[in-house]
PDB file of N, H, CA, C and O in Angstrom:
ATOM      1  N   MET A   1      10.264  41.103  46.846  1.00  0.00           N
ATOM      2  CA  MET A   1      11.081  40.623  47.974  1.00  0.00           C
ATOM      3  C   MET A   1      10.274  39.342  48.267  1.00  0.00           C
ATOM      4  O   MET A   1       9.044  39.299  48.243  1.00  0.00           O
ATOM      5  N   ALA A   2      11.168  38.195  48.575  1.00  0.00           N
ATOM      6  H   ALA A   2      12.167  38.230  48.595  1.00  0.00           H
ATOM      7  CA  ALA A   2      10.650  37.011  48.902  1.00  0.00           C
ATOM      8  C   ALA A   2      10.986  36.571  50.283  1.00  0.00           C
ATOM      9  O   ALA A   2      12.128  36.726  50.715  1.00  0.00           O
ATOM     10  N   GLU A   3      10.040  36.028  50.995  1.00  0.00           N
ATOM     11  H   GLU A   3       9.112  35.901  50.644  1.00  0.00           H
ATOM     12  CA  GLU A   3      10.191  35.792  52.465  1.00  0.00           C
ATOM     13  C   GLU A   3      10.229  34.188  52.435  1.00  0.00           C
ATOM     14  O   GLU A   3       9.771  33.512  51.514  1.00  0.00           O
ATOM     15  N   GLY A   4      10.835  33.701  53.560  1.00  0.00           N
ATOM     16  H   GLY A   4      11.207  34.251  54.307  1.00  0.00           H
ATOM     17  CA  GLY A   4      10.707  32.112  53.724  1.00  0.00           C
ATOM     18  C   GLY A   4      11.600  31.265  52.786  1.00  0.00           C
ATOM     19  O   GLY A   4      11.307  30.082  52.618  1.00  0.00           O
ATOM     20  N   VAL A   5      12.646  31.793  52.183  1.00  0.00           N
ATOM     21  H   VAL A   5      12.884  32.754  52.321  1.00  0.00           H
ATOM     22  CA  VAL A   5      13.502  31.040  51.295  1.00  0.00           C
ATOM     23  C   VAL A   5      14.293  30.056  52.175  1.00  0.00           C
ATOM     24  O   VAL A   5      15.032  30.459  53.073  1.00  0.00           O
ATOM     25  N   GLU A   6      14.128  28.832  51.908  1.00  0.00           N
ATOM     26  H   GLU A   6      13.528  28.504  51.179  1.00  0.00           H
ATOM     27  CA  GLU A   6      14.908  27.829  52.681  1.00  0.00           C
ATOM     28  C   GLU A   6      15.845  26.912  51.988  1.00  0.00           C
ATOM     29  O   GLU A   6      16.546  26.116  52.613  1.00  0.00           O
ATOM     30  N   THR A   7      15.858  27.021  50.715  1.00  0.00           N
ATOM     31  H   THR A   7      15.289  27.667  50.207  1.00  0.00           H
ATOM     32  CA  THR A   7      16.782  26.122  49.833  1.00  0.00           C
ATOM     33  C   THR A   7      17.448  26.803  48.903  1.00  0.00           C
ATOM     34  O   THR A   7      16.900  27.839  48.528  1.00  0.00           O
ATOM     35  N   PRO A   8      18.596  26.490  48.363  1.00  0.00           N
ATOM     36  CA  PRO A   8      19.224  26.985  47.330  1.00  0.00           C
ATOM     37  C   PRO A   8      18.420  26.917  45.981  1.00  0.00           C
ATOM     38  O   PRO A   8      18.447  27.854  45.183  1.00  0.00           O
ATOM     39  N   GLU A   9      17.783  25.894  45.788  1.00  0.00           N
ATOM     40  H   GLU A   9      17.761  25.133  46.436  1.00  0.00           H
ATOM     41  CA  GLU A   9      16.890  25.641  44.678  1.00  0.00           C
ATOM     42  C   GLU A   9      15.772  26.976  44.622  1.00  0.00           C
ATOM     43  O   GLU A   9      15.561  27.703  43.652  1.00  0.00           O
ATOM     44  N   GLN A  10      15.226  27.034  45.796  1.00  0.00           N
ATOM     45  H   GLN A  10      15.398  26.443  46.584  1.00  0.00           H
ATOM     46  CA  GLN A  10      14.099  28.132  45.911  1.00  0.00           C
ATOM     47  C   GLN A  10      14.846  29.439  45.510  1.00  0.00           C
ATOM     48  O   GLN A  10      14.348  30.176  44.658  1.00  0.00           O
ATOM     49  N   SER A  11      15.903  29.708  46.043  1.00  0.00           N
ATOM     50  H   SER A  11      16.307  29.110  46.735  1.00  0.00           H
ATOM     51  CA  SER A  11      16.687  30.939  45.866  1.00  0.00           C
ATOM     52  C   SER A  11      16.891  31.213  44.295  1.00  0.00           C
ATOM     53  O   SER A  11      16.536  32.255  43.745  1.00  0.00           O
ATOM     54  N   GLN A  12      17.472  30.201  43.694  1.00  0.00           N
ATOM     55  H   GLN A  12      17.760  29.354  44.141  1.00  0.00           H
ATOM     56  CA  GLN A  12      17.839  30.275  42.245  1.00  0.00           C
ATOM     57  C   GLN A  12      16.493  30.499  41.462  1.00  0.00           C
ATOM     58  O   GLN A  12      16.459  31.346  40.570  1.00  0.00           O
ATOM     59  N   LEU A  13      15.476  29.813  41.756  1.00  0.00           N
ATOM     60  H   LEU A  13      15.503  29.125  42.481  1.00  0.00           H
ATOM     61  CA  LEU A  13      14.283  30.054  41.019  1.00  0.00           C
ATOM     62  C   LEU A  13      13.679  31.504  41.096  1.00  0.00           C
ATOM     63  O   LEU A  13      13.188  32.093  40.133  1.00  0.00           O
ATOM     64  N   LEU A  14      13.781  31.981  42.334  1.00  0.00           N
ATOM     65  H   LEU A  14      14.180  31.503  43.116  1.00  0.00           H
ATOM     66  CA  LEU A  14      13.436  33.402  42.657  1.00  0.00           C
ATOM     67  C   LEU A  14      14.298  34.395  41.801  1.00  0.00           C
ATOM     68  O   LEU A  14      13.784  35.348  41.215  1.00  0.00           O
ATOM     69  N   ARG A  15      15.640  34.116  41.764  1.00  0.00           N
ATOM     70  H   ARG A  15      16.058  33.342  42.240  1.00  0.00           H
ATOM     71  CA  ARG A  15      16.591  34.959  41.000  1.00  0.00           C
ATOM     72  C   ARG A  15      16.254  34.883  39.481  1.00  0.00           C
ATOM     73  O   ARG A  15      16.309  35.853  38.725  1.00  0.00           O
ATOM     74  N   ASP A  16      15.896  33.604  39.118  1.00  0.00           N
ATOM     75  H   ASP A  16      15.852  32.816  39.732  1.00  0.00           H
ATOM     76  CA  ASP A  16      15.499  33.402  37.705  1.00  0.00           C
ATOM     77  C   ASP A  16      14.226  34.310  37.220  1.00  0.00           C
ATOM     78  O   ASP A  16      14.042  34.764  36.091  1.00  0.00           O
ATOM     79  N   MET A  17      13.378  34.455  38.403  1.00  0.00           N
ATOM     80  H   MET A  17      13.528  34.086  39.320  1.00  0.00           H
ATOM     81  CA  MET A  17      12.217  35.307  38.176  1.00  0.00           C
ATOM     82  C   MET A  17      12.450  36.717  38.375  1.00  0.00           C
ATOM     83  O   MET A  17      11.574  37.563  38.196  1.00  0.00           O
ATOM     84  N   GLY A  18      13.730  36.995  38.776  1.00  0.00           N
ATOM     85  H   GLY A  18      14.442  36.308  38.922  1.00  0.00           H
ATOM     86  CA  GLY A  18      13.961  38.513  38.792  1.00  0.00           C
ATOM     87  C   GLY A  18      13.962  38.920  40.195  1.00  0.00           C
ATOM     88  O   GLY A  18      14.234  40.081  40.500  1.00  0.00           O
ATOM     89  N   ILE A  19      13.644  37.940  41.160  1.00  0.00           N
ATOM     90  H   ILE A  19      13.423  36.996  40.912  1.00  0.00           H
ATOM     91  CA  ILE A  19      13.448  38.451  42.716  1.00  0.00           C
ATOM     92  C   ILE A  19      14.836  38.276  43.373  1.00  0.00           C
ATOM     93  O   ILE A  19      15.227  37.147  43.668  1.00  0.00           O
ATOM     94  N   VAL A  20      15.521  39.275  43.586  1.00  0.00           N
ATOM     95  H   VAL A  20      15.204  40.193  43.346  1.00  0.00           H
ATOM     96  CA  VAL A  20      16.899  39.296  44.158  1.00  0.00           C
ATOM     97  C   VAL A  20      17.010  39.572  45.612  1.00  0.00           C
ATOM     98  O   VAL A  20      18.019  39.244  46.237  1.00  0.00           O
ATOM     99  N   ILE A  21      15.930  40.206  46.202  1.00  0.00           N
ATOM    100  H   ILE A  21      15.111  40.472  45.693  1.00  0.00           H
ATOM    101  CA  ILE A  21      15.770  40.442  47.576  1.00  0.00           C
ATOM    102  C   ILE A  21      15.096  39.358  48.243  1.00  0.00           C
ATOM    103  O   ILE A  21      13.923  39.100  47.977  1.00  0.00           O
ATOM    104  N   GLN A  22      15.755  38.707  49.091  1.00  0.00           N
ATOM    105  H   GLN A  22      16.708  38.916  49.307  1.00  0.00           H
ATOM    106  CA  GLN A  22      15.229  37.415  49.650  1.00  0.00           C
ATOM    107  C   GLN A  22      15.658  37.324  51.171  1.00  0.00           C
ATOM    108  O   GLN A  22      16.711  37.793  51.604  1.00  0.00           O
ATOM    109  N   GLN A  23      14.722  36.669  51.915  1.00  0.00           N
ATOM    110  H   GLN A  23      13.868  36.288  51.563  1.00  0.00           H
ATOM    111  CA  GLN A  23      15.164  36.329  53.265  1.00  0.00           C
ATOM    112  C   GLN A  23      14.667  34.967  53.674  1.00  0.00           C
ATOM    113  O   GLN A  23      13.740  34.429  53.069  1.00  0.00           O
ATOM    114  N   GLY A  24      15.232  34.446  54.625  1.00  0.00           N
ATOM    115  H   GLY A  24      15.985  34.883  55.117  1.00  0.00           H
ATOM    116  CA  GLY A  24      14.655  33.174  55.110  1.00  0.00           C
ATOM    117  C   GLY A  24      15.856  32.273  55.702  1.00  0.00           C
ATOM    118  O   GLY A  24      17.019  32.675  55.684  1.00  0.00           O
ATOM    119  N   TYR A  25      15.513  31.137  56.179  1.00  0.00           N
ATOM    120  H   TYR A  25      14.568  30.810  56.194  1.00  0.00           H
ATOM    121  CA  TYR A  25      16.448  30.313  56.946  1.00  0.00           C
ATOM    122  C   TYR A  25      17.678  29.884  55.998  1.00  0.00           C
ATOM    123  O   TYR A  25      18.737  29.499  56.495  1.00  0.00           O
ATOM    124  N   LEU A  26      17.499  29.962  54.730  1.00  0.00           N
ATOM    125  H   LEU A  26      16.639  30.274  54.326  1.00  0.00           H
ATOM    126  CA  LEU A  26      18.825  29.773  53.857  1.00  0.00           C
ATOM    127  C   LEU A  26      19.933  30.726  54.301  1.00  0.00           C
ATOM    128  O   LEU A  26      21.103  30.369  54.446  1.00  0.00           O
ATOM    129  N   PHE A  27      19.481  31.961  54.505  1.00  0.00           N
ATOM    130  H   PHE A  27      18.531  32.251  54.388  1.00  0.00           H
ATOM    131  CA  PHE A  27      20.418  32.977  54.914  1.00  0.00           C
ATOM    132  C   PHE A  27      20.805  33.328  56.415  1.00  0.00           C
ATOM    133  O   PHE A  27      21.880  33.788  56.799  1.00  0.00           O
ATOM    134  N   SER A  28      19.770  33.032  57.121  1.00  0.00           N
ATOM    135  H   SER A  28      18.897  32.658  56.809  1.00  0.00           H
ATOM    136  CA  SER A  28      20.048  33.137  58.686  1.00  0.00           C
ATOM    137  C   SER A  28      18.768  32.804  59.432  1.00  0.00           C
ATOM    138  O   SER A  28      17.678  33.093  58.940  1.00  0.00           O
ATOM    139  N   CYS A  29      18.880  32.190  60.637  1.00  0.00           N
ATOM    140  H   CYS A  29      19.766  31.956  61.037  1.00  0.00           H
ATOM    141  CA  CYS A  29      17.787  32.018  61.555  1.00  0.00           C
ATOM    142  C   CYS A  29      17.381  33.336  62.040  1.00  0.00           C
ATOM    143  O   CYS A  29      18.074  34.300  61.718  1.00  0.00           O
ATOM    144  N   ALA A  30      16.348  33.503  62.774  1.00  0.00           N
ATOM    145  H   ALA A  30      15.785  32.720  63.036  1.00  0.00           H
ATOM    146  CA  ALA A  30      15.879  34.682  63.368  1.00  0.00           C
ATOM    147  C   ALA A  30      17.020  35.031  64.342  1.00  0.00           C
ATOM    148  O   ALA A  30      17.643  34.159  64.948  1.00  0.00           O
ATOM    149  N   LEU A  31      17.258  36.336  64.461  1.00  0.00           N
ATOM    150  H   LEU A  31      16.752  37.044  63.970  1.00  0.00           H
ATOM    151  CA  LEU A  31      18.257  36.969  65.389  1.00  0.00           C
ATOM    152  C   LEU A  31      17.849  37.954  66.291  1.00  0.00           C
ATOM    153  O   LEU A  31      16.942  38.732  65.997  1.00  0.00           O
ATOM    154  N   SER A  32      18.518  37.998  67.515  1.00  0.00           N
ATOM    155  H   SER A  32      19.255  37.366  67.754  1.00  0.00           H
ATOM    156  CA  SER A  32      18.096  39.173  68.374  1.00  0.00           C
ATOM    157  C   SER A  32      18.705  40.483  67.748  1.00  0.00           C
ATOM    158  O   SER A  32      19.369  40.437  66.713  1.00  0.00           O
ATOM    159  N   GLN A  33      18.471  41.545  68.362  1.00  0.00           N
ATOM    160  H   GLN A  33      17.932  41.582  69.203  1.00  0.00           H
ATOM    161  CA  GLN A  33      18.936  42.768  67.902  1.00  0.00           C
ATOM    162  C   GLN A  33      20.475  42.808  68.027  1.00  0.00           C
ATOM    163  O   GLN A  33      21.167  43.247  67.109  1.00  0.00           O
ATOM    164  N   SER A  34      20.980  42.355  69.145  1.00  0.00           N
ATOM    165  H   SER A  34      20.417  41.998  69.890  1.00  0.00           H
ATOM    166  CA  SER A  34      22.455  42.365  69.217  1.00  0.00           C
ATOM    167  C   SER A  34      23.077  41.356  68.287  1.00  0.00           C
ATOM    168  O   SER A  34      24.172  41.614  67.786  1.00  0.00           O
ATOM    169  N   GLN A  35      22.451  40.213  68.017  1.00  0.00           N
ATOM    170  H   GLN A  35      21.561  40.003  68.424  1.00  0.00           H
ATOM    171  CA  GLN A  35      23.052  39.292  67.082  1.00  0.00           C
ATOM    172  C   GLN A  35      23.047  39.756  65.726  1.00  0.00           C
ATOM    173  O   GLN A  35      23.984  39.448  64.989  1.00  0.00           O
ATOM    174  N   LEU A  36      21.981  40.548  65.262  1.00  0.00           N
ATOM    175  H   LEU A  36      21.219  40.798  65.860  1.00  0.00           H
ATOM    176  CA  LEU A  36      21.917  41.202  64.113  1.00  0.00           C
ATOM    177  C   LEU A  36      22.834  42.344  63.839  1.00  0.00           C
ATOM    178  O   LEU A  36      23.231  42.591  62.700  1.00  0.00           O
ATOM    179  N   ARG A  37      23.157  43.014  64.849  1.00  0.00           N
ATOM    180  H   ARG A  37      22.835  42.814  65.774  1.00  0.00           H
ATOM    181  CA  ARG A  37      24.244  44.037  64.720  1.00  0.00           C
ATOM    182  C   ARG A  37      25.658  43.310  64.503  1.00  0.00           C
ATOM    183  O   ARG A  37      26.441  43.789  63.683  1.00  0.00           O
ATOM    184  N   GLU A  38      25.956  42.292  65.145  1.00  0.00           N
ATOM    185  H   GLU A  38      25.320  41.903  65.811  1.00  0.00           H
ATOM    186  CA  GLU A  38      27.139  41.493  65.023  1.00  0.00           C
ATOM    187  C   GLU A  38      27.094  40.946  63.476  1.00  0.00           C
ATOM    188  O   GLU A  38      28.079  41.116  62.758  1.00  0.00           O
ATOM    189  N   TYR A  39      26.082  40.374  63.056  1.00  0.00           N
ATOM    190  H   TYR A  39      25.282  40.236  63.640  1.00  0.00           H
ATOM    191  CA  TYR A  39      25.932  39.749  61.760  1.00  0.00           C
ATOM    192  C   TYR A  39      26.297  40.825  60.719  1.00  0.00           C
ATOM    193  O   TYR A  39      27.217  40.643  59.922  1.00  0.00           O
ATOM    194  N   LEU A  40      25.578  41.917  60.740  1.00  0.00           N
ATOM    195  H   LEU A  40      24.830  42.066  61.387  1.00  0.00           H
ATOM    196  CA  LEU A  40      25.765  42.989  59.743  1.00  0.00           C
ATOM    197  C   LEU A  40      27.101  43.657  59.733  1.00  0.00           C
ATOM    198  O   LEU A  40      27.601  44.111  58.704  1.00  0.00           O
ATOM    199  N   ALA A  41      27.692  43.706  60.969  1.00  0.00           N
ATOM    200  H   ALA A  41      27.286  43.337  61.805  1.00  0.00           H
ATOM    201  CA  ALA A  41      29.007  44.210  61.059  1.00  0.00           C
ATOM    202  C   ALA A  41      29.999  43.312  60.357  1.00  0.00           C
ATOM    203  O   ALA A  41      30.890  43.814  59.671  1.00  0.00           O
ATOM    204  N   ALA A  42      29.880  41.982  60.503  1.00  0.00           N
ATOM    205  H   ALA A  42      29.157  41.574  61.060  1.00  0.00           H
ATOM    206  CA  ALA A  42      30.860  41.079  59.951  1.00  0.00           C
ATOM    207  C   ALA A  42      30.576  40.990  58.500  1.00  0.00           C
ATOM    208  O   ALA A  42      31.527  40.795  57.743  1.00  0.00           O
ATOM    209  N   ARG A  43      29.273  41.120  57.984  1.00  0.00           N
ATOM    210  H   ARG A  43      28.501  41.278  58.600  1.00  0.00           H
ATOM    211  CA  ARG A  43      29.158  41.221  56.423  1.00  0.00           C
ATOM    212  C   ARG A  43      29.675  42.475  55.967  1.00  0.00           C
ATOM    213  O   ARG A  43      30.318  42.470  54.918  1.00  0.00           O
ATOM    214  N   ARG A  44      29.498  43.555  56.590  1.00  0.00           N
ATOM    215  H   ARG A  44      28.975  43.559  57.442  1.00  0.00           H
ATOM    216  CA  ARG A  44      30.164  44.803  56.098  1.00  0.00           C
ATOM    217  C   ARG A  44      31.533  44.795  55.979  1.00  0.00           C
ATOM    218  O   ARG A  44      32.087  45.351  55.031  1.00  0.00           O
ATOM    219  N   LEU A  45      32.238  44.118  56.998  1.00  0.00           N
ATOM    220  H   LEU A  45      31.788  43.666  57.768  1.00  0.00           H
ATOM    221  CA  LEU A  45      33.815  43.994  56.828  1.00  0.00           C
ATOM    222  C   LEU A  45      34.306  43.095  55.723  1.00  0.00           C
ATOM    223  O   LEU A  45      35.313  43.353  55.064  1.00  0.00           O
ATOM    224  N   HIS A  46      33.456  41.887  55.526  1.00  0.00           N
ATOM    225  H   HIS A  46      32.638  41.677  56.061  1.00  0.00           H
ATOM    226  CA  HIS A  46      33.734  40.879  54.585  1.00  0.00           C
ATOM    227  C   HIS A  46      33.523  41.724  53.126  1.00  0.00           C
ATOM    228  O   HIS A  46      34.432  41.686  52.296  1.00  0.00           O
ATOM    229  N   PHE A  47      32.421  42.402  52.886  1.00  0.00           N
ATOM    230  H   PHE A  47      31.683  42.433  53.560  1.00  0.00           H
ATOM    231  CA  PHE A  47      32.149  43.140  51.760  1.00  0.00           C
ATOM    232  C   PHE A  47      33.244  44.058  51.448  1.00  0.00           C
ATOM    233  O   PHE A  47      33.797  43.993  50.350  1.00  0.00           O
ATOM    234  N   GLN A  48      33.617  44.958  52.384  1.00  0.00           N
ATOM    235  H   GLN A  48      33.168  45.011  53.276  1.00  0.00           H
ATOM    236  CA  GLN A  48      34.615  45.928  52.238  1.00  0.00           C
ATOM    237  C   GLN A  48      35.979  45.296  51.796  1.00  0.00           C
ATOM    238  O   GLN A  48      36.664  45.817  50.917  1.00  0.00           O
ATOM    239  N   MET A  49      36.305  44.257  52.385  1.00  0.00           N
ATOM    240  H   MET A  49      35.748  43.833  53.100  1.00  0.00           H
ATOM    241  CA  MET A  49      37.574  43.476  52.109  1.00  0.00           C
ATOM    242  C   MET A  49      37.450  42.859  50.672  1.00  0.00           C
ATOM    243  O   MET A  49      38.442  42.826  49.944  1.00  0.00           O
ATOM    244  N   LYS A  50      36.325  42.406  50.291  1.00  0.00           N
ATOM    245  H   LYS A  50      35.520  42.433  50.883  1.00  0.00           H
ATOM    246  CA  LYS A  50      36.156  41.762  49.097  1.00  0.00           C
ATOM    247  C   LYS A  50      36.296  42.695  48.011  1.00  0.00           C
ATOM    248  O   LYS A  50      36.905  42.361  46.994  1.00  0.00           O
ATOM    249  N   ASN A  51      35.764  43.882  48.146  1.00  0.00           N
ATOM    250  H   ASN A  51      35.270  44.153  48.972  1.00  0.00           H
ATOM    251  CA  ASN A  51      35.672  45.005  47.168  1.00  0.00           C
ATOM    252  C   ASN A  51      36.836  45.914  47.133  1.00  0.00           C
ATOM    253  O   ASN A  51      36.879  46.818  46.298  1.00  0.00           O
ATOM    254  N   ARG A  52      37.764  45.730  47.974  1.00  0.00           N
ATOM    255  H   ARG A  52      37.729  44.996  48.652  1.00  0.00           H
ATOM    256  CA  ARG A  52      38.915  46.628  48.084  1.00  0.00           C
ATOM    257  C   ARG A  52      39.766  46.490  46.685  1.00  0.00           C
ATOM    258  O   ARG A  52      39.894  45.406  46.116  1.00  0.00           O
ATOM    259  N   LYS A  53      40.270  47.580  46.253  1.00  0.00           N
ATOM    260  H   LYS A  53      40.166  48.461  46.715  1.00  0.00           H
ATOM    261  CA  LYS A  53      41.063  47.505  45.104  1.00  0.00           C
ATOM    262  C   LYS A  53      42.589  47.770  45.307  1.00  0.00           C
ATOM    263  O   LYS A  53      43.357  47.723  44.346  1.00  0.00           O
TER     264      LYS A  53
END
């Protein structure tokens, strides 16, 4: 797992190295508990709709 990923270039380099679990400002700033719930709920809905057959 990589922490502190801030640029797409950093993310790509890490993926090239086989590190696919990443976190940092590239993906989201720090969130409160309620903001995190909203963020995850929105991502889950997007993922479900994207993968619907």
